[in-house]
N, C-alpha and C positions, 0 to 999 in steps of 0.2 A: 504493500500500500504506500502511495506517495505521501510525502510529508509537506511538500510545497506544490500546490496545483495552480498553474496559470492557464486559464481557459478562455480562448477567443478574445484575448486582449488586443485592443487597437487604441491608438492615440493620434489625435489630429490637433494641429495648432492652426486655427483658421481653416483655410482650404488645403493645408498641407498635411497629409497623413504620413507620420514618421514610423509608426508601428502598425502592422497589419495582421490581424488574425493569428496572434501568437499563442501557441498551445505547447505547454511543457509540464511534465510531471517529474518532480525531483524527489528522490528517495532521502530518507533521514540519513544524515552524515555524508551525503554525496558532495563531491567537489565538481561544480559545473563551470565551464568557461563560456562566456559570450564572446565570440571572435568575429571580427569583420572590419572593413575599412571605416574611416571617419565618415560620420553621417549616416550610418546604416541603421541606427536606432537602438544600439545595444545599451548605451548609457541611459537613454530615455526609459527603456524597459526596466533597467535596474532601479531607477528613481521611482517608478511606479510600484515596484515591490517594496521599496523603502517607505512609500507614502508621500514623497515630495512632489509627485505628479499624480493626478487622478486619471484613470483610464477613460477614454471616450466610450468604450464598450468592453464587455468581458468581466471576469471575476478573478480574484486572487485569494487563495485559501491557504492558510498556514496551520498545520496540525489540526485540520478539521474546522478551523475558525475562519469565517469569511472576513477578511480585513480590507476588502476593496476600497471602502470609503472611510476607513479609520485613519486618524492622524498618525504621523510617524512615532510619537511617544507612546502610542497604545498598541504597537505591533511587536515590541520586544525584538527589534532589529538592531544589529551592530553594523556600522558603516565606516569604511576607511576611504578617504578621499585622495585623489591624485596629489593635491597640494598640502597634505598632512592636516591642515586646519587646527594646529595646536594653539592653545592660548599663550601668547608670548609673555604675559605677566604672571603666569603660573609656573611653578616648578614641575619637573617630570612627575613627581608623586601626586601633586594636585591635579595635573592634567588627567592622569589615569583615574583618579578618584572622582572626577567631575560628574560622570553619569550616576555614580552611586550616591553622591551628595544630592543631586536633583531628585533621585528616587526616594530620598529620606532615610537612607540606611544609617544606622548608628555609627558613631565615630570609630569605635573599636572594630566593628565589622569592616568599615572602609579601609582602615589601616592594614588589617590582615589581608584583605583582598588585593590591595595595592602591592604589598610585599610579594604575594603569590604571583601576580601578573608580571612584575618586574623580574622575578626569578625565572619565569618561563621564557622571557625574551632576553635574559642574561644581561640586564642593565640595572640590577639592584644598586650597584655602586654609583649610579648617576641620579639617584632619586631626588637629590636636592638641587640639581642643575636646572638651568632654564633652556628652552628650545634653541636659542641662538648659540648656546654653548655646545650643541650637538652636531654631528655630521648628518647628512641627508638620510643615510641608512638608519642611524640611531633615531632620528625623528620619526621615520616611518614605523619603526618597531614600537615606539611609544604610542603612536596613533593606533596601531593594531592592539596594543594592550588596553588602551582606553575603550576601544570598541568591544573588546571581549570581557572587560571587567564586570558589567552588569549581567553576565550569563545570557546573552541573546539567544533566541531560537534559530536565527539565521544570520550569517555574516555576509555582508556585501562589500566587495572590493572593487572600486572604480579606478582602473588603471593605476594601481598604487605604486608601480615601479618605474613609470615612464620618465620621472625626473632624475633617476639615478644613473650612474655610469654602468657600463656593461658588466664589469666584474662583480660589482655590488648587487646588481639586479639578479644575476645567477645565484649568488649566495643567499640573498633574501628570499627569493621565490622558493628555494629549497627549504628554508626555515619556516616559511608560511605553510607550506604543504605538510611538513613534519608536525607543526603545531596544530594544524587542522585535524590531522589524523589522531593526535594525542587526545584532543578535546572531543572529537567526534561530532563537530558542529557542521551543520548543513551550510554550504558556502557557494556563493556565485561570484565569479571573478571576471571582470570586464577587461579585455585587452585587444589591441590590434596586432600584437606580436604573436605570430603563429608558433614560434619556438617556445614561448612561455606557455601557451595553451597546450601544446602537444606534450610538454614535459611534466606538467603537474595535474592535469585534469583526469577525472574519472570519465566524464563525457564532455564533448565540445558541441556548442550550438553555433554553427556558422550562419551569419546573417548578412543579408544584402537588401538594400532598399526597404528596410522595415520588415522583411519576411525571413523566416527560417529556411535556409537553403538545404541544410542537412544537420541532423543531430545524431551523434554516435561517439564511440570510443575513439581515442587518438589513432589507434590502429585502423579502424574503419574509415575515419575521415581521410587519413593520409593514403591508405592503400586502395580504397574503393570509394572514391568520390562519386556522388550520384549526379552532379550537374557540372556543366562546363565552368561555372563560376567557382565552385569548390575546388575543382581540379586545378584551376589556374591560381587561386588565391593561396592555397595551402601547399607549401613546398615548391620545388622547382620541377618543371614538367616540360616534356617535349611532345609536340603534336605533329602527326603526319597523316596525310590523307590516304585512305585505302578504299577498296571497292568490295562490297559483299554481294553475293548472288544466292538467292534462296535462303532456306533456314538451316544454317550450319555454323560451325565454329571456325571455318577457314575463310580468310579474306586475302586480297592481294594488294601489294604495294608495288606499283609500277611493274606488274608482272611477277613479282616475287611472292610466293605463298607465305602466309603467316597464320599459324594455328593459335586460337585463343582458348582459354580455359572454359569459356561458356559460349553458347550459341549467340549470334547477334540477332536482336529482335527485328522483325520485319520480313518482307517477302520481295521477290524480284531482284533485279540489279539496282543497287543503290549505293551512294557514298556513305562512308563511315569515317570517323576520326579516331585514330589510335593514339593512346596516351602512354608515355613511358616516363618513369623516374630515372634519373641519371645512374643511380646505383644498380639498376636492373640490367643495364647493358654491359656485357663483358666482351673482352677480346678473345677469350678462349672458349672452346666448345665443351663446357663442363657437363656433368651429368644432368640430364633433364632439359638441357638447352637445345631444343630441336628447331628453333627458329634462327634465321640469319638474314641480315640486311647488309649489303655491301655499300660502302661510301668512301668519301675522300676527306681526310682531316683538313679542316680549315684553320683551326687554331688549337693551341694547348695552353690552358690557364693553370698555373701552379697555385694550389690552395693549401699547401702544407702537407697534410697526410694523404691527400688525393690530388690527382691532376685531372682537370675537367677538359675533355675533348669536345670540340664542336665539329661534328661530322656531317657533311653534305651528302644526302641520299636522294634517290629519284623521287621519293615522296615528301621530302622536306628535311629540315635540319634537326639532327638528334644531338643531345648532350649526353655524354657518357663519362662516368667517374671511374678512374683506374687508380689503384693504390700507388703511392709514390714509393719508388725503390731506387736507392742510390746505384745499384748494380745494373738496373735496366731502365734506361731513359724512355720516356713515352714516345709514341709515333710522332714524327715531325709533320708540319703542315705540308700538304701535297701528297702525303703517303696514302695509299689505298689500304683500308682496313675492313674487316668483317665483324660486325657486332652480333653477338649471340645472346639469346634470351629464351626463357621458358614461357610456356603459354600463360602461366599464372602471373607473369611479370608485366603483362600488357593488358590494358582494358580499353574497350570501345566506348566512345561517346556518341550520342545521337548526331548523325551527319547533318540534320536539318539546321540550316542557318550556321553551318560551321565556319569558323574563321579560317583564313588561309593557313596552310601548314607553316608552322614556325616553332621556335623554341621560346617558351614563356617562363617567367619566374615570378614568384609572389613578391608583392611590394614590401 
């Protein structure tokens, strides 16, 4: 049974609809990420769960209680903002205690809870400092502790790491996930960073233009995208044009047969678009790699542990990642190569309205 139910929620500002028919059932203790480009409606949806915005249609239910029209302070929601929103004139301890004080908790209870929260985020030694005396990462930890102190039913995180540098972001997202698991709190995390969403989520909701494009585990979203938008937004992807005929699992790319793991929907002769992840394409014909496409290396980009090859094929450009080896330099531009892959390493997208064959990468 779901703990948080969002049913048919839409939101319009004047004549502009920013969230459309949003349906999501979240299990107790689940970590959900809303992922999508700027302006897709993910923060608006989060604010409606928090109570800062009212839906134009639909219902929001938490633990069996309809909170659609309840104010934020009656929902038992904890929220962490992108800009921290700490009170500059309050110490770390007082910031963490703020929600407890507003709720009228006794002073002894507040002090005990503050010590507990600061211990969880490993900042007990900074209890008497002020926000301006903390680093960005420390300020965000304090904001997290403040949100968790009143024991909310749901924790909402609105792009909490976007203002931090890359190394601190990786460290802090790991800490947030570990803390969420320890407390078992139902959490919604908003981000436009696909790596963040893939690394810490139980499920990801990919959004575009106010709609849910796909909801699934990180493995499902990355390996089996259901729409062209999801395929292009999450991860790096190569698209090539192919042709299918009849109901089968074999298509052709410029006359070269390619076997898929599943039959292509439809009938008759029709165009389909094949999608490849760079790591799926190999230079060697290993076990199970029954497909092969010949092409010419256009460029080799050194990325450290891997070298990304840009290979021109009759159906379009393919990106292929090969491991960096000091003893074996990668193929040089102009060299002919054969890319091998297994049927399960390629998937077909609907050919209707397909974009020209090209290599595309997530923003």
